[in-house]
N, C-alpha and C positions, 0 to 999 in steps of 0.2 A: 200150315204153321199152327201150332197149338196155342191155346189161350194163355198158357204160362209164359211161352216165348214172347208173346206180344207185351205182356206186363213187364218182363225183364227189360225189353228194349225201351219201353216207355219210361221206366224208372231210370235207366242210364241217361236218357235224354234230358232229365230234369236235374242232373248233377251240376253244382256251381262251377263257374269258369276258374281255371287254375291261375289266370292272370290277375284276379281280384286281389287287392292289397289286404293283408290280414287285419289291418286296423279298421277296415270297413265293416268287419263283423261286429254285431252287437254282443253285449255280454251274455244275452240269453242264448245266442247261437253258439258261443264258445263252450267247449267241454270244461268240466271242473278243473282239470289239470291246466288247461289253457288260461282260465281265469286266474289261477294261482300264479302262473308264470307272468301274466300281465301285471298283477299286483306287485310282484317282486321287481319287475322292470320299472314300474312307476316309483317304487321306493328308492331304487338306485338313482333314477333321474332326479328325484326330489333331494336326495342326499348330495348329489353332485351340484345341484343348483344352490343348495344351502352352503356348501363349501366355497363355491364361487363367490357368493354374497359375502361370506366371512373374509375371504381373501381381498375382495374389493374394498371392504370396510377397513381392513388393515392397511392396504395401500393408500386409500384415501386419508386415513388417519396419519400415516407416515408423511404424506405430502403436506397435509395441514400442519403437522408438527414442524416440518422443514421450513415451511413458509413463515411460521411464527418465529422460528430461530433466526431466519434471515432478517426479518423485520426487527427483531430484538438487537441483532448485531448492528444493523444500520443505525438504530436509535442510540445504541450504546456508543457508537463511534462518531456520533455527532455531538459537538460540544454545545451548540446552541442553535438558534434558528437561522444562523448565518449560512448553514449548509456545509461548513468546513469540517474536515475530520478533527476529532478531539486532539488536543495537544498531547504528544507522546514523547517518552524519554528517548534520547539518542544513544547509540552505542557508546560504551565507556571508552575513555582514552587509555592509551598504553601508559601505565604509570612509570615505566622505565625510561621514557623519553623526557629529557630535561625541558622545563618550561620557565619562561620569564616574561610575565605580562602577555604581550601579543606575539611573542616569539617562541617557536618550538625548535628544539635541537641544541646541540653542544655550542656553547659560546665561542669556542675556537674553531668551529667548522670552517673549512677553506672557502666555501661558496655560500653566499647569502641570496635567498630568493624572497622577493617581496611581491605579494599579491595585492593589487588594488581591486576591491570588490564591493558590490552592493548586495545586501541580503535578499533583495527582491529579484535580483537578476537570475533568470532561468539558466543561463550558461554557467554562472557562478555555482548555482546549485548542482548542476551536472558535474562540474569539476570537483566539487566537494565530495560527491558520491562516487565518482569514477576515477578521477585523476589524483586527488589528494591522498587516498590510501596508498597508491603506488609511489607517490613522492615520499611519503613518510617511510614506507617499507624499504625502498631502495636507496634513499639518500639521507633522510633525516635520522632514522634509527641507526644507520651505519656510521654516523658522525661526519658525513661528507657535506651536508647542507644544513643551514639553519633557516627556518621559514617564518616569515612575518606577514601579518595581515593588516592592511590599512583600509579605512573606510573611504569609499567614493560614492556618496549618497546622491545620486542624480535621478532616481526613478520615482520620487514622490515622498509624501509625508511619512508613509509607513517605513520607508528606507531610513529616514532620519530617526524615527522613533526606535527602530530596531537597533540602530547604531548607538543611540544614546543609552539604551538599556544595556548594550554590550560594554560600554564604558563603565557603567555602574557595576557590572559584573566584574570587570577588570579591577576596579577599586577594592573588590573583596577577594581578589586572587582567583577568580573563577571565569576568566575570559574565555578559555577554550571550551569549557563545559557549556557556556551560554552560546558561543559561536556555533557549536555543533547542533545545539537545540534549535537555533534559528534556521539553519539549513535543513535539518531533518524535518522541520515542520513548514518548510517553504511551500507556498501554494499560489504561485503566480504573482502578478503585480497589482497592488492596490485592491486586493480582494478581501481584506479584513484579516489576513493571516497574522499580521503583526499589530492587531488592535491592542490597546492598553491592557484589556482583560486577559488576552492570550499571552502577551509578554509577561504579565505577572505570573501566570501559570508556569511559564518556562523558568522564571526566576526561582519559583518554589522548587521546581524539579532540579534546578542547578544547585540547590542547597544554600541560596543566598539568605542573609539576614533581611527579612522583608521590611523591617522598620528603616534600616539603613538604605535599602533599595529605594523605598518611596521618597526618602529625603534626598537621595542623589538625583532622582528624576527632576526634582524642582530646582536643582542647582544650575544657575545660568552658565557657569563655567563649563559644564558638561556639554551643553548645546553648542557653546562656542568652540569647544575642542573638535566636535564633529564637523562643524562648518569650516574650521581651519584645515582639517584633513582634506576636505573636498577641494578647497582652494589650492592646497599644496599639490594635489594630484593634477589639477589643471596646469599649474606652473610647470610641473614635470612632463607635461605633454600627454597626460592620460586623457583619452576621449571615449573609451569603452571599457566594459568589464566582462570577464576578468582580464586584467593586463598584468603580466609578470615581468619584473625587472630583476636581472641577474647581475650581482656584483655592481650595482649602480651604473651599469654600462649597457648590456644587451637587453632588449625589450621584445616581448612577444605577447600578442593578444589572442584570446580564444580559449575554449574549454579543452582542447586536445592536449594530452600529456606528451604526445610524441614530439611536438615542436619544442616544448619546454625541456624535455630530455636532451635534445640536441644542444641547446644552449648550456645546460648544466655540465654535460659531458665535455664540451669544448672548454668550459671554464676550469674544470678539474684537470684536463690535459695540459692546460697552460700554467698549472701551479709549479 
């Protein structure tokens, strides 16, 4: 074997392993083109990282903005430190339906439905929201029923205060506007929903003359009227709310419109 052959074999024995990771090479060991490629790759990686940072900043800013908006909405919808939602306007009444004080509907309607209710009563609030619109649509608006509301204030002072305020609204021809505001802003029993300050806000929303309203609240005759209504309900055998009396004869209690429909349909069939 010649000396040149030995040198070639020795040189091949010193070649680097093909399994070595390219990143293990130093910059000095890399050829000029390899160093250029590496710099381009690093720039690409840096640009991608920068884009990710910008995206994360945008997402973080969006989340922070959303949180600020949520907090602002919560604060806006709190009337005071009571934690109750702010007093809000109720849906408008149908102006085509005749009204007379506490009665809705045509005076000559063949069937009369009287509801005995308490403004703090959850079942009454449910009927107002779910059943009353059906009653108005199917019977009152069609001239078949006239509907009257009477106070049965047995759930506490806020019930009495709300009823007194509704009498004052009635004296200004705004009973149903105020009635709907009370139920629209219902919030459980004796939780402050019908505090004097909140009732005053409702009176303003109903468009009452506030000087007359304030004077009315102090009238002993108004409180006496509310008390007399409660006593009249007890005399009539009312023991829970809501209770509905059809044509001074048939009576049904509870928030379901289905049972009331049966009584109304039976009364109409007997005309």
